[in-house]
N, C-alpha and C positions, 0 to 999 in steps of 0.2 A: 429430923430427916435423920434416914441410913446412909454412913460415909462409905466410901468405897472400899471394899474387900479384898484382902491380899492374902484370907485364910483357908475359905469357905468356897473357893474354885473346884470344880471337879469337872470332869467329863459328864457325867450324868447331868449336871445342872447346864454345862454349853449345850448341850445336844436337844437337853428337854426343853428350855425357850425358846417364845413365839419366834419363829424367823418375821422378819418385817416392819418390828417391834415399834423401831425407834426412825426416824426422819417422817417425811411425808409423804402419807396416802390418800388420795381424792375419791371420794365416791357419788352417790346422789344429793348424801347428806352434807356435801361440801369438801375440807381437806382437813385431817387430821394432824396435827405437828406433835412429835413428843420426842422429849431431849432428856439425855442423864447429863445431870448437875446437881448433884449431891449435896454439895455445899453452897449451894447457891441459897440467896433470900429471897429475890426475883428474877423472873426468865418471862422476856418480851419479845413477842414474833413483831417481825417488823418487815411488810410487805412493800414493796418497791413499786412504781412507774414502768411499765416494759419497755419504754423507750428512754427512759431518764434514771440509771440505777443507782443515783444520789436525791431521788425526790419519793419522800415516803407518802405511801397513798393511806396507809391502816396499820396501827399500831395495835397487837392484843396483846394482853397479859394471859400465860400460862398460870396453871392452876398447879400445884403439886400433889400430884395421883401416891405414888408408892415406889418404894427403892429408889429414892431418889430422880426418880421421873418426872419432868415436867408434861402438859399435853394443855393441849385446845382442839376443838372443832370449831371451825370458820369458814363462812363463803367467801371470807378474803382470800383463799386458797384454792386454785384451780389449776389444770394444765397452762403451764404458761407463764403463773406468778415467777416472780422475783423476789426472793426474800434475804433476808438475814434473823439474826439474834442477838439481844442484848441480853447479858447475865452479870447481875450485883449481886455480891457477899464481902464477907468478912475479908479484912486484911489480914495477912498471916505468912510464915513465912514458904510455907509450901502453895499458897495462892496466889493467884495474878488475876485479879476480879477486876475490869473495868468497866463500869455501870453505863459510860458513854459509846465503847466498841460495840461496832457494828463486827458479827463472829460468820465463818461461816459455817451452815450445818454439816457435821462431819459425816452425814447420812445423804446428803445433797447428790441427785443421778445427773445435775446437769450444772455446769458451772461457769459465769462470764463475769469477768474483770471489771470493777468499776475505779480504780484506781490504781497506783503504784504496789500497792500492799494490801487491797479491798476488793473481797469478792463478795458473789452474790450466787446464793443457789437459786436453781432455777428447777419449776416443777415441768418434768419430763412428760409425753406421752410414750410409753415401753412398745406400745403392740408394734409384733413384728409379723410380715406373714414369711415363713420360714422354707412356703412349700414344698412341707412334707420331706425337706432335705434334713437328715440326721446326722448326728458325731462318727465318724471314721473305724472311731476304737480301735487303731494300733494296736498290735500285740507288742509287748516290750520286746520281745526279740527281734520284732521285724526294724523297730522305731530309728531313725536316722535323723535327729537332731539338727535342724539348721539355723543357728543363731543371727538376729539380722535387727537393723534398724527402719522402720516405718520410712523416717525421709533418705536415708542412707540408702537401700535398697530400689527405691523408686526416683530420686531423684532426676538420675542422668538416662535413665533406659529410653535409646531412641525409639521403640518403639511404642511408649507410654506416651498417651496426650501428653503436652506441656499442663495442660488443666489439673490433670492425674499427676503431678510429679511430685512426689512426696507425701503421700495422701492413703489414706487407708483404701479406697477408691484403685489407686494406683499398684497396691500389692492385691487388688483383685482382679486387675488387669492380665488376660490371656498372656502375655510376655514374660508377666513376671511367673506367672502357673505354672506355662510349658517349661521354665529355665527348669522351676524346680522339680517339675516330674520329670525331664530331661535327665537332671541328676540321680533322682532314687530316693529325691527326700521325703518325709514321711510329716514330719512333724515341725512347722515354723515356732520359733522359740521369738518374740518378741521382744527387744529391749521395752522398757516403762512405758506404757500408753495410758495408766492412772494418768488425771489431772496434774499438773507439777508445776513447779514455780523456779527460776533460776535463783543464784544467791546474789543478795546487795553486792555483795565483793567483785561477783564477775560480770554484773551491767556497770560496775565502776571501770573495771577493764575493756568495755567495748564486748565482753564475750557474753555467751549464753548456757544454759545447760543443755548440753546436746545429748547426752543419755539420757536423760529426764530423772535418775534417783535422788529425786528432790520430791518426794509424793503432795499434792494439795488438797485432794480427793478422793478416797478410795474407792468412790461405786461412780465416779462420773470419766469419760474416755478424753485424753486428752484435744483439745479443739485442735489447737495449730497443727494436728495430722491430717484435719480433712478438708475436703476440696473449700474453696471459695465460696461457692453457688450453697455448698451445706453450711457452712459458717455463715453465712449472710439468711440463713434459715432457722440459726439457732438451734439450742442445743437438742432438740426434736429430731431436725437432720444430721447432726452429727452422732447422735447415737444410731439413728436408722443407716449410715453410710458404714459404720464402726460393724454391725451386726450383717450387710450386704458383705463387708468384707470377710468374715466369718463363714456366710452358708455360701461365698462362690469358691473358699478354700475348701468348704468342707462335701459341694460337690463334685473336686476334682479327686475327692481323696486324702484330704490335706490339712492331718491337726493344728489347730492354731493353741500355742502353749504362749502363758505372759510370764513375764518377769516382773515380780511384783516386789515392793518396798514397802514391808507393813514395820521394818526396825526402826524408825525412826520419820522426821514428818519437815515438810518446808521451814517450820517455824524455828531450826535452827536453835541456838543456844538463848538466854534465859534475856539477855539484851538486844535480840534479833525483834522484829517487827511479829507480834499476834497474827493467826489468821482464823484460826478456832479452838481448838482444844485446850490450846494453855488458859484462854480467857474461860472456858465452860470448864471445865475440870482439870484443872492442872495438877493437884493433889493423886487424883486418879487416873490419869494417863499417861503422865511423866516418870520415869526412873526419877528419884532422889533424893538426897542424904535429907536429916529430920532441919537442918538450917533451909532448906530448900535448892541446894545446888544440883545443878543437873548431873545425872551416872551416867558419863556417856560413853558407851560400849560400840559406836556405831562410827566414830570418827567426825560427825555431821552435826554436834551440838544438842542434840536431846536421843535419848532411847524412849520406844515406847515399851509402856510399863506391862506386859502381858502376864505379870501375875496378879492383875487385879480380873474381874468377872467385865468390867464395863470394857477397858481395852483387848481384850481377848474374843469379847463378843463381838466387837470393830472388823476384827479380822475375819472369824469367822464367818460373820454375815456378808463381806464385801465379796469372799471368793463363793459361797454360796450365791450372792448375786449373778456375777460374771459365770459360773456356769452352769445355771439356771437358765438366767433371762438371756445371756446373752452367748451361752452356748460353747464356751471355752472348754478345751480339752485339757488343760494342764497347767501349772502352775511351777514357775521356778522361785522360791524366796531366797533374795537378798539379804547377804548377810544373817543368816536364818539361826544361828547358835544365838541371837539377839534375843529371840521369839521362844526359845526353851530357858529362860533365867527364869529361877522363882523367886519369891519373895526376898531371897538374901541374895539373888542376884547372879547366884550358881546356875550354871545347865545340869538340865536332865533330862534325859530322853524320855523319860518316861512325864514330862509334863503335859498338864493337863490339855492346854491347847493343841501342842503335837498331837497327842492322843487323838482328840477332837477332829482335827481336819482330818486324819487318817482312817477315824471310824464313824463319819457323819454320813448315814446316809442317802445326804443329797450331793454329797461329793463322792460315790463309789465309782469307781472307774475311771477317775480324775488323776492323770499323772502329777505324783507330786514330787520336786527334785529342789535338795536342798543345797544353797551355798553352806558348806557345814562350818565354818568359823565368822567371827567377828573379830573387833579389836582390843576386845576384854580379856582381863585374867583366864584364864582357863577357855577362852574362845574358840581354839583350835579343835574341832570334833569330825577331820575325814574318818569316817568310817565308824562314828558314835550313835549315829542316827538308827532308830528303831526299822524293824520290818512294815514294807508297806513303801519307804521310802526309798526315791535315790538321791543320791549326791553328786555332786561336784568332786570330784576324783584330783586333785591338784597334786599330789605324787604319784601316782601315772602321768601327770605332764612335767613336771621335774626329772622324773628317771626316763621317758621318752628323749628330752630335750639333750639331757646329760648325754645319751648313750650316743644319739647322731650328732652334736653339735657341739658342746664342751670338751667330752671327751675326745675329740678328732683334733680340736684348738691346742687342748693340751699337749697331745701325743706329738704335732706338729711342730709346737712352740718347745717344745723339751729333747724329744727323737723319744720319751716314752710312756706306754699306755698310761693312761689315768684309772680305768675301770673295765672289769669284765660285763660278763651279760646277765648275771641273777637278775638286775635289777629290773632289767627290760624282760624277761624271762616271767619275772613273777607279773608285768605289766599285760605282756599278752595272751596270759593266762587268765586274767580277770581280777588280779589283784586280790586271791585268798588273805595275804596275810592283813588285808582291811577290812574284807567285808567276810561278814559272818557266811555258816553255812545257809543256816537258814533264809538269809539274805539275798545270798547267788552272785554272781557275777554281774547279771542287768543293774542290780544297785550301783554299778559305779559308773556315771556318765565320763565316758572318757573325753580327754579332748586335749589337744596342743596349746591351742590357742583359743581364746576369746576376746569380748569386744574390748576389755582391759588387756594392756600388755600390746606386744610387740604384734603386727600383723605375722601371718607364714612367711610372705615375701621377707618382710623387716628382720624376723628371725634370723633367715638364714643370709643377711646381707647387711647389718649390724652388729657392731660390740656394746654399744653402750645407746642410748638410751640421746633423745635429740628436744628437748621440750620446751625449747625455748621460747615458741611463742603461745606459752598456756600464762605466763604470766606470775609463776612463781621462781624464776629464776634458775629452771632447772631441777628444783628440791622436788617438785610431784615424782611421782613414777618409781616404779621399781627399778634397784641397784641391780638386783640379780635377775636374770634373764634368760641366764644359759644358754644367750646365743651365738655365733660366731659368723665374719663377715665374709669369710674365706680367702682374706687376703689383700681388700680393699673395703673401706667404710662408704658404705652407700653405693652411689650408682658408679658402674664402671663398664668400662667397654671390653675388657679382655676376656675374651672368650673362654679360655680357661676356668675364670674365677666363675662366668654365667654359667657354665657347664655343672660345674661343679654344685652351685647353688642352686641349679633347677634340679639336681639329682636328691638331693638333699632336700628339697621340699617333696618328692614323692616319696623317698622313705619315710619323714615323716607322716603324708598321707597315707602310705601304705600300712604303715606300724597301726595308727589311729583306725583304721579302718576293716584289720584283720586280727584286729585283738578282740577277745571276749569283753565282754559289756556290752553300754551303751555309747554310741559314738555322736560325738557333738563337733558339726562343722560352722565355721563363723564365716559370715557373707560376703562372701568376694577373695576369700581363699583360695577357692576353687580356680582362678583367675590369676594366681598372686599380685593381691591388693597392696599399693604399698600407702604408708601415712607418712612417710620420709623419715623414719627413725622415730617418728613421735610414739611411746610407749603408753600414755595418758591422753587421748586425744577426747578428753570427756567435753570441752570447753568450744569445740571446732563445728559448728553446721554450716562446711563447706565443702569444696573437692577434695579436701586434705581426707576425708571423713565418707564422702560418699561414695560409693561403687561406681567406678568406671567399666562402660561397656563395649567401648573400643577396645579389641583384643588383637595383639601381636600373635605371632605363628604358636609360640612359647605356651602362649597362655592358655591359647585353643588346645593346643596340646596338654597343658597342664591337665584342664576340664577333663578331658577327654579320659583321663588315668583318674578321675576321682570316678565318671561316671561307671568305667568296667569294673573297680573296686567295688563301690556299692553294689553293681548288675553279682558281681561274685560273691557277696557278702551275702547275699540275696539267693542265691544259687548253692551254696553249700552249707546247712546246717550246723558242721562239726565249726564253722568260725562262731555262730554264734549261742553257742550251752546255755539255756536256763539257770542250770544249778553248778553246782562243783562235782566234778568227779571224786570218786575218792579209792583208792589202792585195792583192787583184789574184788573190787565193789560193782557191780550194773549199777550203776545211775542213769533211771531215765530223763531224756531233755539235758544230759552232760555231754559233754566229751573229754573220751579220756586220752589223756598227753603223757607222752614220751618224748625226754630230750637226747637229744643225739651231737658229738662234737663234730668237727672237720672232716674225722677219721671215718666217720660213721660208728661209731663207737659210744656207749650210752655213756654219757655227760657225767666225771667222776666228781662228784662233792668238791674236791678242790676247785674244779673248773670254775665254779659258777661266780666266786669274786677273783678270781685269777685276771687281774689285767691282761698278761699274756692271752688269753682267749679271747678271743673278741668273733671267734664264727659259731653259731648256735643253728640246729637245726629241730625243728619241732614239728612235731606229727600229732593232729589230732583227730579221733577218729568217732563221729559221733555216735546216740544212743538215741535217738529222737521218739518221740510217742507219734508222731503223729505227719512222719516227713519219711525217706528213705534213708538209709543209714547211709555215711561216706567219709571218707579218710581225706584229708590234707596235706602237705610237706610244706612248710615254708624255712628257706634258707633265711639266713640274716648273716650279714656279713662286714663288719664292722671298723676293718682297714682302707686306710688309702690305698693300699697297692694289691692287686687281685690273687687271689687266692686257688686255691686244688680242693674241691670238697667232695668225698666219697661218701656217696647214697648209701643209708642203712639197707640193712639186708631184709626189711619189711616181710615176713614168713606173711605167702597169702596173695600176696600183690602179684600183681603181675605184669604193669607198666606203669608209667606215671607220666600224665601230660603236663606239660610246661601254659599256664592258665596269665601269669603274670609276672614281669621282670621290670625293675626300677630303673634299671641300666636304659631301658628303651626311651628315646625322646616323646615315640608314638607307641602307647598301646598294642600289643600283635596280638591278632584275634586266631587262633589256632596257633598255639606255640609247639615247640619241637617234644616227641618222645624218647625218655630214658626208661633205663632199665633199673632195679635197687642194684644196690652195690657198685653200680657205673662209678666213674669220678666226671664231676663236671667244672667247669670254672666258673668262677663270681670274679667278676668287676668290683673295682674299689668303692668300697663301701653300699652295697648294692643290697635286693632282698631278691627272692625267686617263690613264687608259689606254684605248687603241682597237684595236683588232684589223682591220687591214688586210686589207680583200676584195677578189679581183681582179672583173674585169668580167662574169665568167659568174655571179656570186652575186646 
């Protein structure tokens, strides 16, 4: 038998291996089943009655072929077959064999539950008529990511029929597509849709894993997100509904990105129920010590060992399947640092799997977004991934929150400013201190909120988390939120506090959508959705986490600001450079940037970190390759009192047209015209955006 290899994996080897080698494949001669179990002494395929998942109708022994792969071709397998596998092997510290256990095929493309901790694979018919609808292929500089939950986005929408609430078909409904189109969203990023299971601990508390970061099967869509009709039709119908959702979104020009969890599985720690990988090849699939203790850098009980050929192949094959068969446009990799750890458990950006994902011909054009951290030693790797990868930029999140919220809170509480404009300026300009010239500003996925943490509304409404209903006595969720409640914790009727909160949300959205980089919006933030101060609502499948579609006037106004800002971003290439500019050099697709203080003078070096400097003017001039050049001037004023700002001289400019102000409750169409050198008033904690016109306009 060939043991799991940890030293011979290479990019070339991963890319050269045959796609679709493992799992079940059906043709005229029956079904062929192949599974990798290098330490096994015997493997059996068990086929079940389609109406009774506990009643076996055939048991077929597999034959060891080569490189630890067992296989069999049998007429017992056909489309619709329900099956599991038994694996026997020697006992050992790093093995977990149980010859009686019925295990889930890691490559199963359909899954049905047979008991509390028992699942069966299902052979599906993957045929689907795409009717000529292709992938939208949205350019990186045009991308607006919208992070959403399948159930949460659709569960309460009044125009989505109740039968489609919380489903893939609900996402394909015109009401949802019209909303995304209306905002200007180009790319819908879905929280995990791979089949997943809730942790036993949550079940004991009467809760469930709502977010889905607990993968059970890497090739099967989560059946609970399909309509009741599709679930009754079985995994074939579930898969068709999923593909139908993708087709409808693609037809509307919207990409579909999947948040994927390859770093760990639902099997948890060694004492938790075994579903598949642990009982098939524990030593080859999970990181562990020589004594068999799991090495957990995910905080979830186990870590998939992508330093082995088989685990890396599993991850790569899964992505190929979703990108090719289901036409997914991109992936956001949860705890991606865990995927880049070598046999010594250290992260390397040159890891064969990370390189293979980027270089795979079948994945070309697919967006790759890393969550660039895990919880292990050396796991925080923001900026550390190779060219070709985008990354969630937590530095951006923290700097933007600090400038607009925690600095303001500090100044109000102490009477002294806490920080200057340096960190915010770096974020506005694309985080060149984090991402290399080769990667450019679009490698930074800018975000202020995400599914984990406060919603935008709660970020400006709570100083502390309120997670009591999570069943962990308030211990879960981060305590470092950089939030500010503006004078009252949670709900209030105080009009001054409410006005300040609304302006703070507009400032945060303005910063996000006017910064160089790739912006990501969290679903519901455009309408000021609240989770009542819960910053870790992973276990609530309820009104707390579902997007509310009944809105007050201020919520409609906030959404109007978001639409307006996205349109301005689309119309002004200076706001979305593809490359970093360099002093004294013309760089195509970059934006040359100049920085001025409140007096209209070049920002002095000491002004960047001086807490007394809380006002900044940012001039960006585009040098696009395929669009007309333009210039914009953004003024940022980070004080709670109004201030006078003198516009810079701007040689060669005629006048400036105001495009947007965060001080306006409702975005104004066709703003005022001002001249270079003119003095304007900045309201408290506000932003104003101008387009610089040449003298001929």
